[in-house]
C-alpha positions as CSV (number, residue, x, y, z in Angstrom):
1,X,152.9,-28.4,67.9
2,X,150.6,-31.1,69.1
3,X,148.0,-30.1,66.4
4,X,150.7,-30.3,63.7
5,X,151.8,-33.7,65.1
6,X,148.2,-35.0,64.9
7,X,147.7,-33.7,61.4
8,X,150.9,-35.4,60.1
9,X,149.9,-38.7,61.8
10,X,146.6,-38.5,59.9
11,X,148.3,-37.8,56.6
12,X,150.7,-40.7,57.3
13,X,148.0,-43.3,57.8
14,X,147.5,-44.3,54.1
15,X,151.3,-44.7,53.8
16,X,151.7,-47.1,56.7
17,X,152.8,-50.7,56.0
18,X,150.0,-52.8,54.5
19,X,148.2,-49.8,53.0
20,X,148.0,-49.1,49.3
21,X,150.4,-46.1,49.4
22,X,153.1,-48.0,51.4
23,X,155.5,-47.7,48.5
24,X,155.6,-43.9,49.0
25,X,156.2,-44.0,52.7
26,X,159.8,-42.6,52.5
27,X,158.5,-39.4,50.9
28,X,156.0,-38.7,53.7
29,X,158.4,-39.7,56.4
30,X,160.9,-37.1,55.1
31,X,158.3,-34.4,55.9
32,X,157.8,-35.9,59.3
33,X,161.5,-36.1,60.2
34,X,162.1,-32.6,58.8
35,X,159.6,-31.2,61.4
36,X,160.1,-33.6,64.3
37,X,162.8,-35.8,65.8
38,X,162.4,-39.4,64.5
39,X,160.4,-41.6,66.9
40,X,162.3,-44.8,66.1
41,X,165.4,-46.2,67.7
42,X,168.2,-48.5,66.6
43,X,167.7,-52.2,67.3
44,X,171.3,-53.6,67.3
45,X,174.9,-52.6,67.5
46,X,176.8,-50.2,69.7
47,X,175.9,-46.5,69.5
48,X,176.9,-43.3,71.1
49,X,173.9,-41.3,72.4
50,X,174.1,-37.7,71.1
51,X,171.6,-34.9,70.6
52,X,173.2,-34.1,67.2
53,X,171.8,-36.1,64.3
54,X,172.4,-35.7,60.6
55,X,169.5,-33.3,60.2
56,X,170.9,-30.9,62.9
57,X,174.4,-31.1,61.4
58,X,173.1,-30.2,57.9
59,X,171.1,-27.3,59.3
60,X,174.2,-26.0,61.1
61,X,176.1,-26.0,57.8
62,X,173.2,-24.2,56.2
63,X,173.2,-21.5,58.9
64,X,177.0,-21.1,58.4
65,X,176.3,-20.5,54.7
66,X,173.8,-17.7,55.3
67,X,176.3,-14.8,55.7
68,X,178.0,-15.6,52.4
69,X,174.7,-16.1,50.7
70,X,173.2,-12.8,51.8
71,X,176.4,-11.0,50.9
72,X,176.4,-12.7,47.5
73,X,172.9,-11.6,46.8
74,X,173.8,-8.0,47.7
75,X,177.1,-8.1,45.7
76,X,175.4,-9.5,42.6
77,X,173.0,-6.5,42.6
78,X,175.8,-4.1,43.5
79,X,178.0,-5.2,40.6
80,X,175.0,-4.9,38.3
81,X,174.4,-1.2,39.2
82,X,178.0,-0.1,39.4
83,X,178.6,-1.4,35.9
84,X,175.8,0.9,34.8
85,X,177.4,3.8,36.7
86,X,174.8,3.9,39.5
87,X,175.1,3.9,43.2
88,X,172.3,1.6,44.6
89,X,170.9,1.5,48.1
90,X,171.5,-1.7,50.0
91,X,168.0,-3.0,49.7
92,X,167.8,-2.2,46.0
93,X,171.1,-4.1,45.3
94,X,170.0,-7.0,47.5
95,X,166.6,-7.4,45.9
96,X,168.1,-7.4,42.4
97,X,170.6,-10.0,43.4
98,X,167.9,-12.1,45.0
99,X,165.9,-11.9,41.9
100,X,168.7,-13.7,40.0
101,X,169.8,-16.1,42.7
102,X,166.6,-17.3,44.4
103,X,165.4,-19.0,41.2
104,X,168.7,-20.9,41.0
105,X,168.2,-22.1,44.6
106,X,164.6,-23.2,43.9
107,X,165.7,-25.1,40.8
108,X,168.5,-26.8,42.7
109,X,166.3,-28.0,45.5
110,X,163.4,-28.9,43.3
111,X,165.5,-31.1,40.9
112,X,167.8,-32.5,43.6
113,X,165.1,-33.4,46.2
114,X,162.9,-34.8,43.4
115,X,165.7,-37.2,42.5
116,X,166.4,-38.0,46.2
117,X,162.8,-38.8,46.8
118,X,162.6,-40.9,43.7
119,X,165.6,-43.0,44.7
120,X,164.3,-43.3,48.3
121,X,161.0,-44.7,47.0
122,X,162.7,-47.0,44.4
123,X,165.2,-48.4,46.9
124,X,162.8,-48.4,49.9
125,X,164.9,-46.4,52.3
126,X,164.4,-43.1,54.1
127,X,165.2,-39.8,52.5
128,X,168.6,-38.6,53.8
129,X,169.1,-35.0,54.8
130,X,172.5,-34.6,53.0
131,X,171.0,-32.7,50.1
132,X,169.9,-29.8,52.4
133,X,173.5,-28.6,52.2
134,X,174.3,-29.7,48.7
135,X,171.2,-28.0,47.2
136,X,172.3,-24.7,48.6
137,X,176.0,-25.1,47.8
138,X,175.5,-25.8,44.1
139,X,173.9,-22.4,43.2
140,X,176.3,-20.6,45.6
141,X,179.4,-21.6,43.6
142,X,177.9,-20.9,40.2
143,X,178.2,-17.7,38.2
144,X,175.0,-15.6,38.6
145,X,174.3,-15.5,34.9
146,X,174.2,-19.3,34.4
147,X,170.9,-20.4,32.8
148,X,168.6,-22.3,35.1
149,X,168.5,-25.4,32.8
150,X,172.3,-25.6,33.2
151,X,171.8,-25.6,37.0
152,X,169.3,-28.4,36.7
153,X,171.5,-30.5,34.5
154,X,174.5,-30.0,36.9
155,X,172.3,-31.0,39.8
156,X,171.1,-34.2,38.0
157,X,174.7,-35.1,37.2
158,X,175.8,-34.5,40.8
159,X,173.0,-36.6,42.3
160,X,173.1,-39.4,39.8
161,X,176.8,-39.8,39.1
162,X,178.4,-38.1,42.1
163,X,176.2,-39.6,44.8
164,X,173.5,-42.2,44.0
165,X,175.9,-44.2,41.8
166,X,178.0,-44.8,44.9
167,X,175.0,-45.7,47.1
168,X,173.7,-42.4,48.3
169,X,174.5,-40.1,51.3
170,X,177.6,-41.2,53.1
171,X,178.9,-43.4,50.3
172,X,180.1,-40.8,47.8
173,X,183.8,-40.4,47.3
174,X,183.5,-37.0,45.6
175,X,181.9,-33.8,47.0
176,X,178.5,-33.6,45.2
177,X,178.4,-29.8,44.9
178,X,181.9,-29.7,43.3
179,X,180.9,-32.6,41.1
180,X,178.1,-30.3,39.8
181,X,180.4,-27.5,39.2
182,X,182.9,-29.7,37.5
183,X,180.2,-30.9,35.1
184,X,179.1,-27.3,34.4
185,X,182.8,-26.3,33.8
186,X,183.7,-29.0,31.4
187,X,180.3,-29.1,29.6
188,X,179.8,-25.4,29.4
189,X,183.3,-23.8,29.8
190,X,182.3,-20.4,28.4
191,X,180.0,-19.9,31.4
192,X,182.4,-21.2,34.0
193,X,185.9,-20.2,32.8
194,X,186.3,-17.3,35.2
195,X,187.4,-14.9,32.4
196,X,183.9,-13.4,31.9
197,X,181.4,-13.2,34.7
198,X,178.0,-11.6,34.2
199,X,177.4,-8.6,36.4
200,X,174.6,-6.6,34.7
201,X,171.5,-6.7,32.7
202,X,169.2,-3.8,31.8
203,X,166.6,-2.8,29.3
204,X,169.0,-1.0,27.2
205,X,171.9,-3.4,27.7
206,X,171.8,-7.1,27.1
207,X,174.7,-7.9,29.3
208,X,177.9,-6.4,30.7
209,X,180.7,-8.8,31.4
210,X,183.5,-8.0,33.8
211,X,186.6,-10.1,34.3
212,X,187.3,-11.6,37.7
213,X,190.5,-10.8,39.5
214,X,192.0,-14.2,38.6
215,X,190.9,-13.8,35.0
216,X,192.6,-10.4,34.8
217,X,195.8,-11.8,36.3
218,X,195.8,-14.8,34.0
219,X,195.8,-12.3,31.1
220,X,198.6,-10.3,32.8
221,X,196.3,-7.3,33.2
222,X,196.5,-4.9,36.1
223,X,194.1,-5.4,39.1
224,X,192.5,-2.3,40.4
225,X,191.0,-3.8,43.6
226,X,192.9,-3.5,46.9
227,X,193.3,-6.1,49.6
228,X,190.4,-4.7,51.7
229,X,188.0,-5.0,48.8
230,X,189.1,-8.5,48.1
231,X,188.7,-9.5,51.7
232,X,185.2,-8.0,52.1
233,X,184.2,-9.3,48.7
234,X,183.1,-6.2,46.8
235,X,184.4,-7.7,43.6
236,X,183.0,-9.7,40.6
237,X,182.9,-13.5,41.0
238,X,180.7,-16.5,41.7
239,X,177.8,-15.8,43.9
240,X,179.1,-16.6,47.4
241,X,182.8,-17.0,46.9
242,X,183.9,-13.4,46.9
243,X,183.6,-12.4,50.6
244,X,186.3,-14.0,52.7
245,X,184.9,-12.1,55.7
246,X,181.6,-13.8,55.5
247,X,183.2,-17.1,54.8
248,X,185.4,-16.7,58.0
249,X,182.2,-16.1,59.9
250,X,180.7,-19.3,58.6
251,X,184.0,-21.1,59.4
252,X,183.8,-20.0,63.0
253,X,180.2,-21.4,63.3
254,X,181.4,-24.8,61.8
255,X,184.5,-25.0,64.0
256,X,182.8,-23.9,67.3
257,X,179.9,-26.5,66.7
258,X,182.6,-29.1,65.7
259,X,180.8,-29.8,62.4
260,X,184.0,-29.0,60.5
261,X,187.5,-30.0,61.4
262,X,189.8,-27.0,61.9
263,X,192.8,-29.1,61.0
264,X,191.7,-29.3,57.4
265,X,191.1,-25.6,57.2
266,X,194.3,-24.6,58.8
267,X,196.5,-27.0,56.9
268,X,194.8,-25.9,53.7
269,X,195.7,-22.3,54.4
270,X,199.3,-23.3,55.3
271,X,199.7,-25.3,52.0
272,X,198.3,-22.4,49.9
273,X,200.5,-19.8,51.7
274,X,203.6,-22.0,51.2
275,X,202.9,-22.5,47.5
276,X,202.2,-18.7,47.1
277,X,205.5,-17.8,48.8
278,X,207.4,-20.2,46.6
279,X,205.8,-18.8,43.4
280,X,206.5,-15.2,44.6
281,X,210.2,-16.1,45.0
282,X,210.5,-17.2,41.4
283,X,211.7,-13.8,40.0
284,X,214.5,-13.7,42.6
285,X,215.6,-17.1,41.2
286,X,215.8,-15.7,37.7
287,X,212.6,-17.3,36.6
288,X,210.1,-15.1,34.8
289,X,206.6,-15.3,36.3
290,X,203.2,-14.1,35.2
291,X,200.4,-12.1,36.8
292,X,199.3,-15.0,39.0
293,X,202.8,-16.1,40.1
294,X,203.7,-12.5,41.0
295,X,200.4,-12.0,42.9
296,X,201.1,-11.6,46.6
297,X,200.7,-14.9,48.4
298,X,198.3,-13.5,51.0
299,X,196.0,-12.3,48.3
300,X,195.8,-15.8,46.9
301,X,194.0,-16.7,50.1
302,X,191.2,-14.2,49.8
303,X,190.3,-14.2,46.0
304,X,188.6,-16.8,43.9
305,X,187.0,-19.8,45.5
306,X,189.8,-20.8,47.7
307,X,188.4,-19.7,51.1
308,X,184.9,-21.0,50.3
309,X,186.2,-24.3,49.1
310,X,188.6,-25.0,52.0
311,X,185.9,-24.1,54.5
312,X,182.7,-25.7,53.1
313,X,183.9,-28.3,50.6
314,X,187.2,-29.7,51.8
315,X,185.8,-30.3,55.2
316,X,183.0,-32.6,53.9
317,X,183.2,-35.4,56.5
318,X,182.2,-38.0,53.9
319,X,184.8,-37.3,51.1
320,X,187.6,-35.9,53.3
321,X,190.4,-37.9,55.1
322,X,189.3,-39.4,58.4
323,X,192.5,-39.9,60.4
324,X,194.0,-37.0,62.4
325,X,197.4,-37.1,60.6
326,X,195.6,-37.8,57.3
327,X,193.5,-34.6,57.7
328,X,196.7,-32.5,57.9
329,X,198.2,-34.1,54.8
330,X,194.9,-33.9,53.0
331,X,194.5,-30.1,53.8
332,X,198.1,-29.2,52.9
333,X,198.0,-31.0,49.6
334,X,194.7,-29.3,48.7
335,X,196.3,-25.9,49.5
336,X,199.4,-26.7,47.5
337,X,197.7,-28.0,44.4
338,X,195.0,-25.4,44.4
339,X,197.5,-22.5,44.0
340,X,199.7,-24.5,41.7
341,X,196.8,-25.2,39.3
342,X,195.5,-21.7,39.6
343,X,198.9,-20.1,38.6
344,X,200.2,-22.6,36.1
345,X,197.1,-23.6,34.2
346,X,196.3,-20.9,31.6
347,X,193.0,-22.5,30.7
348,X,191.5,-22.3,34.1
349,X,192.7,-19.6,36.6
350,X,191.1,-21.2,39.6
351,X,192.3,-24.5,41.1
352,X,190.4,-25.2,44.3
353,X,187.6,-27.2,42.6
354,X,190.0,-29.5,40.8
355,X,192.3,-29.7,43.8
356,X,189.5,-30.8,46.2
357,X,188.1,-33.4,43.8
358,X,191.6,-34.8,43.2
359,X,192.3,-35.1,47.0
360,X,188.8,-36.6,47.5
361,X,190.0,-39.5,45.3
362,X,193.2,-39.9,47.2
363,X,191.7,-39.4,50.7
364,X,191.2,-43.1,51.3
365,X,194.8,-43.8,50.2
366,X,196.1,-41.2,52.6
367,X,194.2,-42.7,55.4
368,X,195.4,-46.2,54.4
369,X,199.1,-45.3,54.7
370,X,198.6,-43.3,57.9
371,X,196.9,-46.4,59.5
372,X,199.6,-48.7,58.1
373,X,202.3,-46.4,59.5
374,X,200.6,-46.4,62.9
375,X,200.4,-50.2,62.9
376,X,204.1,-50.5,62.0
377,X,205.1,-48.1,64.8
378,X,203.0,-50.0,67.4
379,X,204.4,-53.3,66.2
380,X,207.9,-52.0,66.5
381,X,207.3,-50.7,70.0
382,X,205.8,-54.1,71.0
383,X,208.8,-55.9,69.5
384,X,211.2,-53.6,71.5
385,X,209.3,-54.3,74.7
386,X,209.4,-58.0,74.1
387,X,213.2,-57.9,73.6
388,X,213.6,-55.9,76.8
389,X,211.4,-58.3,78.7
390,X,213.4,-61.2,77.4
């Protein structure tokens, strides 16, 4: 490690203040801080000493995403071969899926980090590690057949409009990864609708499209998958959103390391379950439902992007609510609106993306009224004590 440290110090010399490459110092410092703990300390203000910095937090989230990513690669290959009537080995299916997915990840990181470095150099600040997670999340929530140029455009939109326009990491009001997906959905709806998801490509077949479960239900078609297949994720869908089992494993990592707040996850599940139960009760009230409203409430929790969104997107510490009570309200509203949009919007049988983005916008308002409520309660208690004392 000392040898690496010495080499990096040699490389950094032309970029030090006063040298001709000083302008590009943030870029070389990004490599340094990626490999080693920063050697600078804060000069003013009150700070809590902690071994966990932004880089370690982002790496923890990346580790939590790995189970869903690996399964997504295998499932993409598995869906490919099963549509062709073949029964692939694990490695064969995994390699085929990786062949399609790894280029998407490379494009996402290359374009996104390129923009991050450019803004860091232009503004003269250090490169933030926030894109370590965003760069992986964006391809993981895309259909596997989306062209690479669409991934690149979505990344550009997310970084420029969803993040840098607000001041960069820590300043954005919307989740950048969901901003990328929203751009792809509204700009290229035929690729993102959920009705047709690519699952195969072969020399004698250009493409085979299979409907997702939510797409089938929206069209009032019968679903042939059972609850176990839905939970494990052996179904068509976006790359890493299908396996609730792997997502739960990632959620445990985030909760145990205290990177994600369990209150948002639990309240989101409660809200979704409540809305699902209400919609399931419509036929008993004499209201005619559809395939999605009649879908068992517990299955709503394990299909589509709900589980992935509530674990990895809704818990974003920047765009989520910050107060304790606000987190419960924020999570419940996400769950309620996600299932409501999913079931009642015939144009888009998946609601978690729109639901989280909507509540991202209202998160500051939720926190504001929670804080105002606390202030009023404390003031009321103080007034009562003053009256008793008098």
